[in-house]
Kinemage of the C-alpha trace (Angstrom):
@kinemage 1
@onewidth
@group {chain A} dominant
@subgroup {mainchain}
@vectorlist {calphas} color= white
{ca met a 1} P 127.797 56.546 92.626
{ca arg a 2} L 127.358 54.952 89.739
{ca phe a 3} L 126.336 57.353 86.470
{ca lys a 4} L 123.985 54.362 85.167
{ca arg a 5} L 121.864 54.004 87.975
{ca leu a 6} L 121.731 57.676 88.660
{ca trp a 7} L 121.128 58.334 84.938
{ca ala a 8} L 118.013 55.954 84.682
{ca ile a 9} L 116.514 57.877 87.954
{ca leu a 10} L 117.447 61.180 86.058
{ca arg a 11} L 115.581 60.407 82.798
{ca ala a 12} L 112.875 58.727 84.748
{ca arg a 13} L 112.018 62.233 86.779
{ca asn a 14} L 112.408 64.352 83.317
{ca leu a 15} L 109.870 61.761 81.555
{ca glu a 16} L 107.431 62.151 84.222
{ca phe a 17} L 107.644 65.973 84.204
{ca phe a 18} L 107.590 66.571 80.197
{ca arg a 19} L 104.657 63.993 80.379
{ca asp a 20} L 102.576 65.734 82.643
{ca arg a 21} L 101.095 68.590 80.304
{ca ser a 22} L 99.524 70.966 82.475
{ca ala a 23} L 102.991 71.005 85.024
{ca phe a 24} L 104.641 71.561 81.921
{ca gly a 25} L 102.653 74.221 80.536
{ca trp a 26} L 101.741 76.003 83.266
{ca asn a 27} L 105.634 76.225 84.525
{ca phe a 28} L 105.630 78.527 80.893
{ca ile a 29} L 102.595 79.752 81.109
{ca phe a 30} L 102.603 80.741 84.609
{ca pro a 31} L 105.447 83.480 84.491
{ca phe a 32} L 104.696 84.802 80.894
{ca leu a 33} L 101.300 85.889 82.372
{ca leu a 34} L 102.623 87.501 84.862
{ca val a 35} L 105.060 89.596 82.998
{ca ala a 36} L 102.475 90.507 80.049
{ca gly a 37} L 100.119 91.362 82.645
{ca phe a 38} L 102.139 93.849 84.458
{ca gly a 39} L 103.800 94.847 81.268
{ca ile a 40} L 100.232 96.056 79.889
{ca ile a 41} L 99.525 97.719 83.242
{ca phe a 42} L 102.747 99.200 83.804
{ca gly a 43} L 105.274 98.909 80.638
{ca gly a 44} L 103.303 102.131 79.033
{ca lys a 45} L 105.058 105.948 78.822
{ca thr a 46} L 101.420 106.971 81.011
{ca tyr a 47} L 101.799 104.884 83.507
{ca thr a 48} L 99.133 106.491 86.158
{ca glu a 49} L 99.742 106.541 89.616
{ca tyr a 50} L 96.893 108.072 91.825
{ca lys a 51} L 93.672 108.199 91.198
{ca ile a 52} L 91.551 111.690 91.355
{ca gly a 53} L 87.395 111.356 91.178
{ca val a 54} L 85.666 114.238 90.318
{ca phe a 55} L 82.381 115.338 90.320
{ca pro a 56} L 78.877 116.128 89.237
{ca ala a 57} L 80.622 114.237 85.580
{ca glu a 58} L 78.998 112.173 83.825
{ca ser a 59} L 81.869 109.823 82.130
{ca glu a 60} L 84.283 108.042 82.839
{ca pro a 61} L 86.952 108.667 82.661
{ca val a 62} L 86.346 112.288 82.154
{ca ala a 63} L 87.781 114.719 79.447
{ca ile a 64} L 89.989 116.328 81.133
{ca ala a 65} L 90.454 119.429 79.414
{ca ala a 66} L 86.260 120.083 80.076
{ca leu a 67} L 87.102 119.880 83.855
{ca asp a 68} L 86.834 122.999 85.610
{ca ile a 69} L 89.626 122.834 87.825
{ca pro a 70} L 92.672 124.399 87.993
{ca pro a 71} L 94.651 124.354 85.111
{ca arg a 72} L 98.245 123.706 86.612
{ca phe a 73} L 96.589 120.812 88.273
{ca lys a 74} L 95.155 119.292 84.999
{ca glu a 75} L 98.482 119.327 83.561
{ca met a 76} L 100.551 117.481 86.587
{ca asn a 77} L 101.810 113.897 85.650
{ca his a 78} L 100.781 110.693 86.874
{ca leu a 79} L 97.059 111.662 87.465
{ca lys a 80} L 93.985 109.936 86.211
{ca phe a 81} L 90.694 111.618 86.247
{ca ile a 82} L 87.216 109.548 86.988
{ca gly a 83} L 84.145 110.961 86.771
{ca phe a 84} L 81.108 110.526 89.450
{ca pro a 85} L 77.712 111.771 89.160
{ca asp a 86} L 77.445 112.880 92.592
{ca ala a 87} L 78.944 113.620 95.628
{ca ala a 88} L 77.827 110.048 97.808
{ca arg a 89} L 79.121 107.822 94.832
{ca gly a 90} L 82.415 109.921 95.520
{ca leu a 91} L 82.322 109.439 98.762
{ca glu a 92} L 81.936 105.905 98.926
{ca lys a 93} L 84.727 104.969 96.746
{ca leu a 94} L 87.469 107.165 98.264
{ca lys a 95} L 85.819 105.637 101.807
{ca his a 96} L 86.971 102.329 100.579
{ca his a 97} L 90.359 103.659 98.691
{ca arg a 98} L 89.132 103.251 95.403
{ca ile a 99} L 90.187 106.699 94.717
{ca asp a 100} L 92.826 109.033 96.258
{ca phe a 101} L 91.084 112.176 96.104
{ca leu a 102} L 87.947 113.695 95.489
{ca leu a 103} L 87.080 117.378 93.837
{ca lys a 104} L 84.205 119.268 93.235
{ca thr a 105} L 84.129 121.076 89.569
{ca gly a 106} L 82.358 124.202 89.038
{ca gln a 107} L 82.581 127.705 90.265
{ca gly a 108} L 83.280 129.211 93.135
{ca pro a 109} L 85.741 127.879 96.067
{ca his a 110} L 87.135 124.733 95.357
{ca gln a 111} L 86.135 121.851 97.434
{ca tyr a 112} L 87.994 119.164 98.137
{ca trp a 113} L 87.541 115.490 100.474
{ca val a 114} L 90.593 113.165 101.255
{ca ser a 115} L 91.339 110.290 103.484
{ca asp a 116} L 93.893 110.621 106.235
{ca ala a 117} L 94.479 106.962 106.429
{ca ser a 118} L 95.708 107.422 102.837
{ca pro a 119} L 99.273 108.110 102.268
{ca lys a 120} L 98.786 108.730 98.652
{ca gly a 121} L 95.732 111.067 99.457
{ca tyr a 122} L 98.255 113.090 101.857
{ca val a 123} L 100.388 113.899 98.579
{ca val a 124} L 97.657 114.505 96.139
{ca glu a 125} L 96.334 117.206 98.102
{ca gln a 126} L 99.716 118.766 98.391
{ca met a 127} L 99.811 118.392 94.512
{ca phe a 128} L 96.301 120.443 94.481
{ca arg a 129} L 97.360 123.092 96.795
{ca ala a 130} L 100.552 123.776 95.444
{ca ser a 131} L 98.462 124.019 92.029
{ca leu a 132} L 96.970 127.205 93.606
{ca ile a 133} L 100.086 129.234 94.282
{ca pro a 134} L 100.102 131.451 91.573
{ca pro a 135} L 103.871 131.286 90.084
{ca glu a 136} L 104.963 134.187 90.622
{ca asn a 137} L 104.876 132.863 94.565
{ca glu a 138} L 106.589 129.881 93.857
{ca pro a 139} L 109.957 129.519 95.928
{ca asn a 140} L 112.830 128.856 93.472
{ca ala a 141} L 114.008 125.718 93.062
{ca glu a 142} L 116.432 124.264 90.184
{ca lys a 143} L 115.691 120.538 88.747
{ca lys a 144} L 118.519 118.193 87.975
{ca glu a 145} L 117.922 115.539 85.661
{ca ile a 146} L 119.214 111.851 86.924
{ca gln a 147} L 122.138 110.589 84.693
{ca gly a 148} L 121.786 107.481 82.420
{ca ser a 149} L 118.668 105.872 81.069
{ca ala a 150} L 115.751 105.284 83.621
{ca ile a 151} L 114.884 101.435 84.330
{ca arg a 152} L 111.387 100.694 83.605
{ca tyr a 153} L 109.535 98.869 86.502
{ca ile a 154} L 108.651 95.980 84.428
{ca asp a 155} L 112.584 95.482 83.759
{ca trp a 156} L 112.965 95.652 87.522
{ca leu a 157} L 110.354 93.146 88.165
{ca phe a 158} L 111.083 90.593 85.493
{ca pro a 159} L 113.710 89.352 87.308
{ca gly a 160} L 111.919 88.759 90.510
{ca ile a 161} L 108.806 87.144 88.885
{ca leu a 162} L 111.619 84.860 87.103
{ca ala a 163} L 112.592 83.871 90.533
{ca met a 164} L 109.268 83.390 91.999
{ca asn a 165} L 108.766 81.015 89.827
{ca met a 166} L 112.291 79.038 90.363
{ca met a 167} L 111.378 79.105 93.779
{ca phe a 168} L 107.954 77.619 93.802
{ca ser a 169} L 109.269 74.893 91.022
{ca ala a 170} L 112.226 74.178 93.289
{ca leu a 171} L 110.255 73.694 96.265
{ca trp a 172} L 107.319 71.672 95.274
{ca gly a 173} L 109.238 70.048 92.699
{ca val a 174} L 111.325 68.151 95.155
{ca gly a 175} L 109.941 68.568 98.521
{ca tyr a 176} L 106.192 67.819 97.849
{ca val a 177} L 106.981 64.941 95.075
{ca val a 178} L 109.434 63.250 96.971
{ca val a 179} L 107.362 63.097 100.335
{ca arg a 180} L 104.748 62.150 97.860
{ca tyr a 181} L 106.983 59.245 96.723
{ca arg a 182} L 107.761 58.379 100.318
{ca lys a 183} L 104.058 58.236 101.298
{ca asn a 184} L 102.744 56.230 98.425
{ca gly a 185} L 105.640 53.683 99.057
{ca val a 186} L 107.719 54.171 96.231
{ca leu a 187} L 110.902 54.968 98.116
{ca lys a 188} L 110.485 52.058 99.804
{ca arg a 189} L 110.591 50.106 96.653
{ca leu a 190} L 113.570 52.240 95.600
{ca lys a 191} L 115.382 51.229 98.672
{ca val a 192} L 115.773 47.274 97.839
{ca thr a 193} L 117.122 48.307 94.647
{ca pro a 194} L 121.455 48.869 94.516
{ca leu a 195} L 120.353 52.809 94.391
{ca ser a 196} L 121.737 54.477 97.072
{ca ala a 197} L 120.080 57.817 98.994
{ca ile a 198} L 123.055 60.054 97.195
{ca glu a 199} L 121.977 58.540 94.168
{ca tyr a 200} L 118.556 59.167 94.208
{ca ile a 201} L 119.100 62.804 95.617
{ca ala a 202} L 121.514 63.893 92.952
{ca ala a 203} L 119.167 62.523 90.383
{ca gln a 204} L 116.366 64.740 91.903
{ca ala a 205} L 118.205 67.938 91.968
{ca ile a 206} L 119.653 67.547 88.810
{ca ser a 207} L 116.894 67.017 87.260
{ca arg a 208} L 114.927 69.935 88.956
{ca ile a 209} L 118.038 72.248 88.011
{ca phe a 210} L 118.025 71.076 84.182
{ca leu a 211} L 114.257 71.820 84.169
{ca leu a 212} L 114.588 75.260 86.176
{ca met a 213} L 117.113 76.316 83.803
{ca phe a 214} L 115.388 75.221 80.675
{ca thr a 215} L 111.989 76.747 81.814
{ca leu a 216} L 114.103 79.878 82.427
{ca val a 217} L 115.670 80.273 79.070
{ca ile a 218} L 112.268 79.687 77.391
{ca val a 219} L 110.648 82.176 78.986
{ca trp a 220} L 113.297 84.845 78.868
{ca thr a 221} L 113.738 84.424 75.374
{ca gly a 222} L 109.468 84.754 74.733
{ca cys a 223} L 109.190 87.813 77.251
{ca asn a 224} L 112.224 89.313 75.619
{ca leu a 225} L 110.899 89.052 71.939
{ca ile a 226} L 107.686 91.173 73.238
{ca phe a 227} L 109.551 93.702 76.123
{ca ser a 228} L 113.441 94.381 74.661
{ca phe a 229} L 114.744 93.820 78.282
{ca asp a 230} L 117.726 96.132 78.317
{ca val a 231} L 120.668 93.947 80.251
{ca gln a 232} L 123.370 95.974 81.210
{ca gly a 233} L 125.763 93.006 81.758
{ca thr a 234} L 126.687 89.878 80.231
{ca tyr a 235} L 124.624 87.222 80.048
{ca leu a 236} L 126.644 84.824 81.013
{ca asp a 237} L 126.658 85.991 84.273
{ca leu a 238} L 123.213 86.624 84.593
{ca phe a 239} L 122.615 82.613 83.572
{ca leu a 240} L 125.677 82.134 86.519
{ca val a 241} L 123.802 83.427 88.862
{ca phe a 242} L 119.946 82.222 88.027
{ca phe a 243} L 122.184 78.567 88.071
{ca leu a 244} L 123.418 79.167 91.824
{ca gly a 245} L 120.055 80.472 92.487
{ca ser a 246} L 118.294 77.076 91.670
{ca leu a 247} L 121.450 74.827 92.882
{ca ser a 248} L 120.284 76.452 96.428
{ca leu a 249} L 116.736 76.455 96.263
{ca thr a 250} L 116.991 72.887 94.850
{ca ser a 251} L 118.699 72.062 97.597
{ca leu a 252} L 116.637 73.544 100.005
{ca gly a 253} L 114.101 71.425 98.781
{ca leu a 254} L 115.777 68.356 99.181
{ca val a 255} L 116.281 69.208 102.916
{ca leu a 256} L 112.320 69.427 103.153
{ca ala a 257} L 111.860 66.000 101.171
{ca ser a 258} L 114.426 64.234 103.802
{ca arg a 259} L 112.211 63.550 106.110
{ca gly a 260} L 108.767 64.495 105.260
{ca thr a 261} L 105.576 61.537 105.764
{ca ser a 262} L 102.423 63.635 105.166
{ca glu a 263} L 101.480 65.770 102.343
{ca glu a 264} L 99.553 67.521 104.175
{ca phe a 265} L 102.120 69.281 106.473
{ca thr a 266} L 104.785 69.034 103.900
{ca thr a 267} L 101.800 71.765 102.043
{ca gly a 268} L 101.798 73.794 105.290
{ca ile a 269} L 105.928 74.048 105.675
{ca leu a 270} L 106.383 75.121 102.252
{ca asn a 271} L 103.898 78.156 102.032
{ca phe a 272} L 105.808 78.931 105.669
{ca ile a 273} L 108.681 79.134 103.388
{ca ser a 274} L 107.892 80.116 100.288
{ca trp a 275} L 105.765 83.191 101.173
{ca pro a 276} L 107.856 84.711 103.968
{ca met a 277} L 110.750 84.625 100.966
{ca met a 278} L 108.405 85.813 98.004
{ca phe a 279} L 107.471 88.648 100.070
{ca leu a 280} L 110.915 89.785 102.131
{ca ser a 281} L 113.113 88.926 99.127
{ca glu a 282} L 111.873 91.720 96.947
{ca val a 283} L 110.209 90.212 94.802
{ca trp a 284} L 107.537 92.572 93.765
{ca phe a 285} L 108.386 95.205 95.575
{ca ser a 286} L 111.915 96.796 97.291
{ca leu a 287} L 112.451 96.867 101.156
{ca glu a 288} L 113.805 100.095 100.871
{ca gly a 289} L 112.527 102.227 104.035
{ca ala a 290} L 111.674 98.875 106.182
{ca pro a 291} L 113.205 98.517 108.981
{ca gln a 292} L 116.557 97.653 109.562
{ca trp a 293} L 115.842 93.990 111.270
{ca val a 294} L 113.400 93.101 108.653
{ca lys a 295} L 116.245 93.657 105.937
{ca thr a 296} L 118.519 91.181 108.038
{ca phe a 297} L 116.049 88.882 108.129
{ca ala a 298} L 115.169 88.967 104.723
{ca thr a 299} L 119.134 87.677 104.158
{ca ile a 300} L 118.481 84.189 105.599
{ca phe a 301} L 116.646 83.470 102.059
{ca pro a 302} L 118.705 82.341 99.094
{ca leu a 303} L 115.938 83.930 96.910
{ca thr a 304} L 117.169 87.502 98.416
{ca his a 305} L 120.813 86.959 97.099
{ca met a 306} L 119.641 85.808 93.947
{ca leu a 307} L 117.761 88.356 93.287
{ca thr a 308} L 120.371 90.948 94.484
{ca ala a 309} L 122.830 89.550 92.344
{ca ala a 310} L 120.644 89.580 88.877
{ca arg a 311} L 119.308 92.501 89.662
{ca lys a 312} L 123.252 94.179 89.778
{ca val a 313} L 124.016 92.172 86.647
{ca met a 314} L 120.978 93.105 84.715
{ca his a 315} L 120.838 96.620 85.696
{ca asp a 316} L 124.354 97.856 87.000
{ca gly a 317} L 126.415 96.125 84.560
{ca ala a 318} L 127.998 94.503 87.448
{ca gly a 319} L 130.442 91.554 86.453
{ca leu a 320} L 131.501 88.379 89.100
{ca ile a 321} L 133.649 90.603 91.113
{ca gln a 322} L 130.811 92.965 91.920
{ca ile a 323} L 128.397 90.326 92.855
{ca ser a 324} L 131.242 87.563 94.604
{ca pro a 325} L 129.585 88.259 98.116
{ca glu a 326} L 126.069 87.093 96.766
{ca ile a 327} L 127.857 83.990 95.153
{ca met a 328} L 129.653 83.110 98.143
{ca val a 329} L 126.313 82.906 100.104
{ca leu a 330} L 124.308 81.135 97.473
{ca ser a 331} L 127.349 78.460 97.592
{ca met a 332} L 127.800 78.168 101.032
{ca met a 333} L 123.922 77.803 101.398
{ca thr a 334} L 123.484 75.007 98.724
{ca leu a 335} L 126.408 73.175 100.183
{ca gly a 336} L 125.080 73.321 103.548
{ca phe a 337} L 121.507 72.616 102.334
{ca leu a 338} L 123.032 69.317 100.394
{ca ala a 339} L 124.822 68.457 103.359
{ca leu a 340} L 122.085 68.547 105.853
{ca gly a 341} L 119.253 66.968 103.555
{ca ala a 342} L 121.696 63.762 102.811
{ca ala a 343} L 122.050 63.590 106.440
{ca leu a 344} L 118.514 62.986 107.100
{ca phe a 345} L 116.890 61.483 103.725
{ca ser a 346} L 115.212 58.407 104.770
{ca trp a 347} L 113.814 56.080 102.709
{ca asn a 348} L 111.103 54.890 105.170
{ca lys a 349} L 108.019 56.577 106.780
């Protein structure tokens, strides 16, 4: 391997990326917009979980103090009351799961509607019926507070958004781009130069990893200035986790790029891999409570191990020893993907 040839391809790929202003800007703007949106929706202390429709009411949302409903139900947390002029409007929203519970206000026996197909509706129904029980008839129970500071939803979600952005950038920025080069004949021209396959693959991988980590630092710094994320572990360990994750994802992109000749077929393969990885690697939600086979299947994705290690460092203050299983798996995946990509790589169609 000659460093001069590798550096030439590496520099050319970086210049290509930075000169493409639309792709360059989107890599920074997309994750920031996602974090900002979720921060606005879920970052506040008055996060609303359940939507309660009430009728007859003139305003939306309604003034809680003016509602003629059980006082204890009014005082419950995580409820948002939405007014409707009549029952028909409220029932239409309830049927389409726009609200979780519909309640008629006024004197006389309380009337409510709930969908049997709505898990949230069942929970609200139990909350409402519990609010009707006189305090003296309630069972005795002792409340215990959890130890330590609570983790905000935006703190839990932020590593997932960063990892998802890295995944799409690695797979599409390597897999799709190299296939496009092969289809357009660029690789065929490079084959007649002294450049070797390992030099070309290494240059593509190093370029993408540099861009991924550069984007990570910029997006993290910008979002942290706004949301002040709480990191229990060290930033060095966190950087190492994302670095190993970018290595593994970029290596997977090289495998996809090694033989692909059709941009359409490659797009389908990339979607086939990236979307299950995004949903099963706990980017948006936890798999706690899912069937065991789903959790086992999720471990085949490098994104799963990267996010598990990142959240351990960020939320639990874990060190390298605690996340060593994830580091070993990511390292083994990286070596396996690199070896497979190098063995399968072809310059020609």
